[in-house]
MILOTI-710464 format. One record per atom (N, C-alpha, C): x negated, y negated, z; atom name; residue in three letters. Coordinates in steps of 0.05 Angstrom, whole numbers, plus 5000, padded with zeros to 4 digits. Atoms other than C-alpha are relative to their C-alpha. Layout:
<recs>
{rec {X; Y; Z}; 'CA'; 'ALA'}
...
</recs>
This chain:
<recs>
{rec {4984; 5024; 5000}; 'N'; 'MET'}
{rec {5000; 5000; 5000}; 'CA'; 'MET'}
{rec {4983; 4975; 5000}; 'C'; 'MET'}
{rec {5018; 5023; 5000}; 'N'; 'ALA'}
{rec {4942; 4953; 5014}; 'CA'; 'ALA'}
{rec {4991; 4994; 4972}; 'C'; 'ALA'}
{rec {5009; 5004; 5028}; 'N'; 'LEU'}
{rec {4917; 4963; 4943}; 'CA'; 'LEU'}
{rec {5022; 4988; 4983}; 'C'; 'LEU'}
{rec {4977; 5010; 5015}; 'N'; 'ALA'}
{rec {4986; 4952; 4914}; 'CA'; 'ALA'}
{rec {5006; 4971; 5007}; 'C'; 'ALA'}
{rec {4995; 5027; 4992}; 'N'; 'ASN'}
{rec {4996; 4889; 4955}; 'CA'; 'ASN'}
{rec {4978; 4981; 4990}; 'C'; 'ASN'}
{rec {5022; 5017; 5010}; 'N'; 'HIS'}
{rec {4927; 4862; 4936}; 'CA'; 'HIS'}
{rec {5002; 4994; 4971}; 'C'; 'HIS'}
{rec {4999; 5003; 5029}; 'N'; 'TYR'}
{rec {4936; 4874; 4862}; 'CA'; 'TYR'}
{rec {5028; 4994; 4989}; 'C'; 'TYR'}
{rec {4973; 5009; 5007}; 'N'; 'LEU'}
{rec {5010; 4855; 4863}; 'CA'; 'LEU'}
{rec {5014; 5018; 4981}; 'C'; 'LEU'}
{rec {4984; 4982; 5015}; 'N'; 'PHE'}
{rec {5041; 4917; 4835}; 'CA'; 'PHE'}
{rec {5016; 5017; 5019}; 'C'; 'PHE'}
{rec {4983; 4983; 4983}; 'N'; 'GLU'}
{rec {5096; 4962; 4861}; 'CA'; 'GLU'}
{rec {4994; 5029; 4993}; 'C'; 'GLU'}
{rec {5006; 4971; 5005}; 'N'; 'PRO'}
{rec {5075; 5035; 4868}; 'CA'; 'PRO'}
{rec {5026; 5015; 4994}; 'C'; 'PRO'}
{rec {4977; 4985; 5008}; 'N'; 'VAL'}
{rec {5124; 5080; 4833}; 'CA'; 'VAL'}
{rec {4991; 5029; 4995}; 'C'; 'VAL'}
{rec {5007; 4972; 5005}; 'N'; 'ALA'}
{rec {5122; 5156; 4836}; 'CA'; 'ALA'}
{rec {5009; 5008; 4973}; 'C'; 'ALA'}
{rec {4992; 4990; 5027}; 'N'; 'GLY'}
{rec {5123; 5189; 4768}; 'CA'; 'GLY'}
{rec {4977; 5013; 4986}; 'C'; 'GLY'}
{rec {5018; 4985; 5017}; 'N'; 'TRP'}
{rec {5084; 5217; 4711}; 'CA'; 'TRP'}
{rec {4974; 4984; 4994}; 'C'; 'TRP'}
{rec {5023; 5017; 5007}; 'N'; 'GLU'}
{rec {5034; 5158; 4707}; 'CA'; 'GLU'}
{rec {4973; 5013; 5008}; 'C'; 'GLU'}
{rec {5025; 4989; 4991}; 'N'; 'LYS'}
{rec {4981; 5193; 4748}; 'CA'; 'LYS'}
{rec {4991; 5023; 4982}; 'C'; 'LYS'}
{rec {5006; 4978; 5019}; 'N'; 'GLY'}
{rec {4985; 5255; 4704}; 'CA'; 'GLY'}
{rec {4991; 4990; 4973}; 'C'; 'GLY'}
{rec {5008; 5011; 5026}; 'N'; 'LYS'}
{rec {4981; 5213; 4641}; 'CA'; 'LYS'}
{rec {4972; 4989; 5001}; 'C'; 'LYS'}
{rec {5027; 5012; 4998}; 'N'; 'VAL'}
{rec {4919; 5176; 4666}; 'CA'; 'VAL'}
{rec {4980; 5023; 5002}; 'C'; 'VAL'}
{rec {5019; 4978; 4997}; 'N'; 'GLU'}
{rec {4885; 5241; 4687}; 'CA'; 'GLU'}
{rec {4997; 5015; 4973}; 'C'; 'GLU'}
{rec {5001; 4987; 5026}; 'N'; 'ASN'}
{rec {4903; 5272; 4620}; 'CA'; 'ASN'}
{rec {4983; 4985; 4980}; 'C'; 'ASN'}
{rec {5017; 5016; 5018}; 'N'; 'GLN'}
{rec {4873; 5214; 4582}; 'CA'; 'GLN'}
{rec {4971; 5000; 5007}; 'C'; 'GLN'}
{rec {5028; 4998; 4991}; 'N'; 'ALA'}
{rec {4810; 5216; 4624}; 'CA'; 'ALA'}
{rec {4988; 5026; 4991}; 'C'; 'ALA'}
{rec {5009; 4974; 5010}; 'N'; 'GLY'}
{rec {4804; 5289; 4607}; 'CA'; 'GLY'}
{rec {4995; 5000; 4970}; 'C'; 'GLY'}
{rec {5003; 5002; 5029}; 'N'; 'ASN'}
{rec {4814; 5274; 4533}; 'CA'; 'ASN'}
{rec {4975; 4985; 4993}; 'C'; 'ASN'}
{rec {5024; 5016; 5006}; 'N'; 'VAL'}
{rec {4760; 5221; 4532}; 'CA'; 'VAL'}
{rec {4975; 5016; 5007}; 'C'; 'VAL'}
{rec {5023; 4983; 4992}; 'N'; 'ARG'}
{rec {4713; 5267; 4569}; 'CA'; 'ARG'}
{rec {4994; 5021; 4979}; 'C'; 'ARG'}
{rec {5003; 4980; 5021}; 'N'; 'GLU'}
{rec {4726; 5321; 4517}; 'CA'; 'GLU'}
{rec {4990; 4987; 4974}; 'C'; 'GLU'}
{rec {5008; 5013; 5025}; 'N'; 'TRP'}
{rec {4720; 5273; 4458}; 'CA'; 'TRP'}
{rec {4971; 4991; 5000}; 'C'; 'TRP'}
{rec {5027; 5010; 4999}; 'N'; 'LEU'}
{rec {4654; 5245; 4483}; 'CA'; 'LEU'}
{rec {4979; 5022; 5005}; 'C'; 'LEU'}
{rec {5021; 4981; 4991}; 'N'; 'PHE'}
{rec {4619; 5306; 4512}; 'CA'; 'PHE'}
{rec {5004; 5028; 4991}; 'C'; 'PHE'}
{rec {4997; 4973; 5011}; 'N'; 'THR'}
{rec {4642; 5366; 4471}; 'CA'; 'THR'}
{rec {4994; 4997; 4970}; 'C'; 'THR'}
{rec {5019; 4982; 4986}; 'N'; 'PRO'}
{rec {4598; 5394; 4444}; 'CA'; 'PRO'}
{rec {4981; 4984; 5018}; 'C'; 'PRO'}
{rec {5019; 5013; 4982}; 'N'; 'ARG'}
{rec {4547; 5379; 4498}; 'CA'; 'ARG'}
{rec {4976; 4990; 4984}; 'C'; 'ARG'}
{rec {5022; 5012; 5015}; 'N'; 'VAL'}
{rec {4493; 5333; 4472}; 'CA'; 'VAL'}
{rec {4976; 4994; 5019}; 'C'; 'VAL'}
{rec {5024; 5007; 4984}; 'N'; 'LYS'}
{rec {4421; 5319; 4495}; 'CA'; 'LYS'}
{rec {4986; 4977; 4987}; 'C'; 'LYS'}
{rec {5015; 5023; 5010}; 'N'; 'PHE'}
{rec {4379; 5257; 4488}; 'CA'; 'PHE'}
{rec {4973; 4998; 5012}; 'C'; 'PHE'}
{rec {5028; 5003; 4991}; 'N'; 'GLU'}
{rec {4306; 5241; 4494}; 'CA'; 'GLU'}
{rec {4998; 4978; 5022}; 'C'; 'GLU'}
{rec {5002; 5023; 4982}; 'N'; 'THR'}
{rec {4317; 5175; 4530}; 'CA'; 'THR'}
{rec {5027; 4990; 5008}; 'C'; 'THR'}
{rec {4975; 5013; 4991}; 'N'; 'LEU'}
{rec {4370; 5137; 4568}; 'CA'; 'LEU'}
{rec {5010; 4980; 4979}; 'C'; 'LEU'}
{rec {4993; 5019; 5021}; 'N'; 'ASP'}
{rec {4369; 5084; 4513}; 'CA'; 'ASP'}
{rec {5014; 5015; 4977}; 'C'; 'ASP'}
{rec {4988; 4984; 5021}; 'N'; 'ASP'}
{rec {4385; 5138; 4461}; 'CA'; 'ASP'}
{rec {5029; 5008; 5008}; 'C'; 'ASP'}
{rec {4973; 4993; 4990}; 'N'; 'LEU'}
{rec {4444; 5161; 4504}; 'CA'; 'LEU'}
{rec {5018; 4976; 4999}; 'C'; 'LEU'}
{rec {4983; 5024; 5000}; 'N'; 'ASN'}
{rec {4470; 5090; 4512}; 'CA'; 'ASN'}
{rec {5008; 4991; 4972}; 'C'; 'ASN'}
{rec {4993; 5007; 5028}; 'N'; 'ARG'}
{rec {4466; 5076; 4437}; 'CA'; 'ARG'}
{rec {5021; 5019; 4989}; 'C'; 'ARG'}
{rec {4981; 4981; 5009}; 'N'; 'TRP'}
{rec {4503; 5140; 4423}; 'CA'; 'TRP'}
{rec {5028; 4996; 5012}; 'C'; 'TRP'}
{rec {4974; 5005; 4987}; 'N'; 'LEU'}
{rec {4557; 5126; 4475}; 'CA'; 'LEU'}
{rec {5014; 4975; 4990}; 'C'; 'LEU'}
{rec {4988; 5025; 5011}; 'N'; 'GLU'}
{rec {4567; 5055; 4449}; 'CA'; 'GLU'}
{rec {5013; 5006; 4973}; 'C'; 'GLU'}
{rec {4989; 4994; 5027}; 'N'; 'LYS'}
{rec {4577; 5082; 4378}; 'CA'; 'LYS'}
{rec {5025; 5017; 5003}; 'C'; 'LYS'}
{rec {4977; 4983; 4997}; 'N'; 'ARG'}
{rec {4625; 5136; 4402}; 'CA'; 'ARG'}
{rec {5024; 4985; 5012}; 'C'; 'ARG'}
{rec {4978; 5015; 4988}; 'N'; 'CYS'}
{rec {4665; 5087; 4444}; 'CA'; 'CYS'}
{rec {5013; 4982; 4979}; 'C'; 'CYS'}
{rec {4989; 5016; 5022}; 'N'; 'HIS'}
{rec {4674; 5042; 4383}; 'CA'; 'HIS'}
{rec {5017; 5018; 4982}; 'C'; 'HIS'}
{rec {4984; 4982; 5016}; 'N'; 'GLU'}
{rec {4697; 5102; 4343}; 'CA'; 'GLU'}
{rec {5026; 5008; 5013}; 'C'; 'GLU'}
{rec {4976; 4992; 4985}; 'N'; 'LEU'}
{rec {4746; 5124; 4397}; 'CA'; 'LEU'}
{rec {5020; 4978; 5002}; 'C'; 'LEU'}
{rec {4981; 5022; 4997}; 'N'; 'SER'}
{rec {4775; 5055; 4405}; 'CA'; 'SER'}
{rec {5016; 4995; 4975}; 'C'; 'SER'}
{rec {4985; 5003; 5025}; 'N'; 'ALA'}
{rec {4797; 5058; 4332}; 'CA'; 'ALA'}
{rec {5022; 5022; 4997}; 'C'; 'ALA'}
{rec {4979; 4979; 5000}; 'N'; 'ARG'}
{rec {4840; 5120; 4348}; 'CA'; 'ARG'}
{rec {5027; 4988; 5005}; 'C'; 'ARG'}
{rec {4973; 5008; 4993}; 'N'; 'GLN'}
{rec {4915; 5115; 4352}; 'CA'; 'GLN'}
{rec {5005; 5001; 5030}; 'C'; 'GLN'}
{rec {4993; 5000; 4972}; 'N'; 'HIS'}
{rec {4942; 5098; 4420}; 'CA'; 'HIS'}
{rec {5020; 5023; 5005}; 'C'; 'HIS'}
{rec {4982; 4977; 4996}; 'N'; 'PRO'}
{rec {4977; 5159; 4450}; 'CA'; 'PRO'}
{rec {5029; 4993; 5005}; 'C'; 'PRO'}
{rec {4972; 5008; 4995}; 'N'; 'ASP'}
{rec {5040; 5120; 4470}; 'CA'; 'ASP'}
{rec {5010; 4982; 4977}; 'C'; 'ASP'}
{rec {4992; 5017; 5021}; 'N'; 'PHE'}
{rec {5041; 5073; 4410}; 'CA'; 'PHE'}
{rec {4985; 5008; 4974}; 'C'; 'PHE'}
{rec {5015; 4989; 5023}; 'N'; 'PRO'}
{rec {5019; 5113; 4348}; 'CA'; 'PRO'}
{rec {4996; 4981; 4977}; 'C'; 'PRO'}
{rec {5003; 5019; 5022}; 'N'; 'SER'}
{rec {5028; 5054; 4301}; 'CA'; 'SER'}
{rec {4977; 4980; 5005}; 'C'; 'SER'}
{rec {5021; 5018; 4993}; 'N'; 'ARG'}
{rec {4972; 5017; 4338}; 'CA'; 'ARG'}
{rec {4976; 5015; 5010}; 'C'; 'ARG'}
{rec {5024; 4987; 4990}; 'N'; 'THR'}
{rec {4900; 5032; 4356}; 'CA'; 'THR'}
{rec {4997; 4994; 5030}; 'C'; 'THR'}
{rec {5006; 5005; 4972}; 'N'; 'ILE'}
{rec {4873; 5035; 4427}; 'CA'; 'ILE'}
{rec {4990; 4972; 5003}; 'C'; 'ILE'}
{rec {5011; 5028; 4999}; 'N'; 'THR'}
{rec {4835; 4970; 4413}; 'CA'; 'THR'}
{rec {5023; 4980; 4998}; 'C'; 'THR'}
{rec {4978; 5020; 5004}; 'N'; 'GLU'}
{rec {4898; 4934; 4389}; 'CA'; 'GLU'}
{rec {5017; 4998; 5026}; 'C'; 'GLU'}
{rec {4985; 5000; 4975}; 'N'; 'CYS'}
{rec {4936; 4955; 4452}; 'CA'; 'CYS'}
{rec {4985; 4987; 5022}; 'C'; 'CYS'}
{rec {5016; 5012; 4979}; 'N'; 'PHE'}
{rec {4879; 4935; 4497}; 'CA'; 'PHE'}
{rec {4999; 4970; 4997}; 'C'; 'PHE'}
{rec {5001; 5028; 5005}; 'N'; 'GLN'}
{rec {4873; 4867; 4464}; 'CA'; 'GLN'}
{rec {5026; 4986; 5007}; 'C'; 'GLN'}
{rec {4974; 5011; 4993}; 'N'; 'GLN'}
{rec {4947; 4855; 4474}; 'CA'; 'GLN'}
{rec {5003; 4999; 5031}; 'C'; 'GLN'}
{rec {4997; 4998; 4971}; 'N'; 'GLU'}
{rec {4944; 4877; 4547}; 'CA'; 'GLU'}
{rec {4980; 4984; 5016}; 'C'; 'GLU'}
{rec {5022; 5012; 4985}; 'N'; 'GLN'}
{rec {4878; 4844; 4567}; 'CA'; 'GLN'}
{rec {5008; 4974; 5013}; 'C'; 'GLN'}
{rec {4993; 5025; 4986}; 'N'; 'PRO'}
{rec {4907; 4774; 4582}; 'CA'; 'PRO'}
{rec {5018; 5004; 5024}; 'C'; 'PRO'}
{rec {4982; 4995; 4978}; 'N'; 'LEU'}
{rec {4956; 4806; 4630}; 'CA'; 'LEU'}
{rec {4986; 5014; 5024}; 'C'; 'LEU'}
{rec {5015; 4986; 4979}; 'N'; 'LEU'}
{rec {4902; 4843; 4670}; 'CA'; 'LEU'}
{rec {4988; 4980; 5020}; 'C'; 'LEU'}
{rec {5012; 5017; 4979}; 'N'; 'ARG'}
{rec {4878; 4814; 4736}; 'CA'; 'ARG'}
{rec {4969; 5004; 4999}; 'C'; 'ARG'}
{rec {5029; 4999; 5000}; 'N'; 'GLN'}
{rec {4804; 4798; 4737}; 'CA'; 'GLN'}
{rec {4990; 5014; 5026}; 'C'; 'GLN'}
{rec {5012; 4986; 4977}; 'N'; 'ILE'}
{rec {4762; 4843; 4782}; 'CA'; 'ILE'}
{rec {4984; 4980; 5017}; 'C'; 'ILE'}
{rec {5014; 5017; 4982}; 'N'; 'THR'}
{rec {4737; 4807; 4843}; 'CA'; 'THR'}
{rec {4983; 5016; 5019}; 'C'; 'THR'}
{rec {5016; 4986; 4980}; 'N'; 'THR'}
{rec {4684; 4825; 4893}; 'CA'; 'THR'}
{rec {5009; 4991; 5028}; 'C'; 'THR'}
{rec {4991; 5006; 4973}; 'N'; 'PHE'}
{rec {4697; 4827; 4967}; 'CA'; 'PHE'}
{rec {4977; 4999; 5019}; 'C'; 'PHE'}
{rec {5020; 5000; 4979}; 'N'; 'ARG'}
{rec {4655; 4809; 5027}; 'CA'; 'ARG'}
{rec {5013; 5012; 5025}; 'C'; 'ARG'}
{rec {4991; 4989; 4975}; 'N'; 'ARG'}
{rec {4662; 4848; 5090}; 'CA'; 'ARG'}
{rec {4998; 4979; 5022}; 'C'; 'ARG'}
{rec {5000; 5018; 4977}; 'N'; 'LEU'}
{rec {4680; 4808; 5151}; 'CA'; 'LEU'}
{rec {4989; 5016; 5024}; 'C'; 'LEU'}
{rec {5012; 4986; 4977}; 'N'; 'HIS'}
{rec {4639; 4826; 5213}; 'CA'; 'HIS'}
{rec {5015; 4995; 5025}; 'C'; 'HIS'}
</recs>
């Protein structure tokens, strides 16, 4: 509830958690199957950047007429900026 109050959303029980977990599994499969190896961390980062650009051009699972990038660009202005917190002693 503290998270919901902080980010100003109402928690609703439903299929959303399953949908998010399913999409995380899909991305993991798309990026890391088959398993790949790299000589350097820079090589891995270049490969991941390329793959992320390729994946963002895929159709959105809920809006097949639009790409993932198009949906994100439309949603981005509505997202709350991530802030950092200081602990109070």
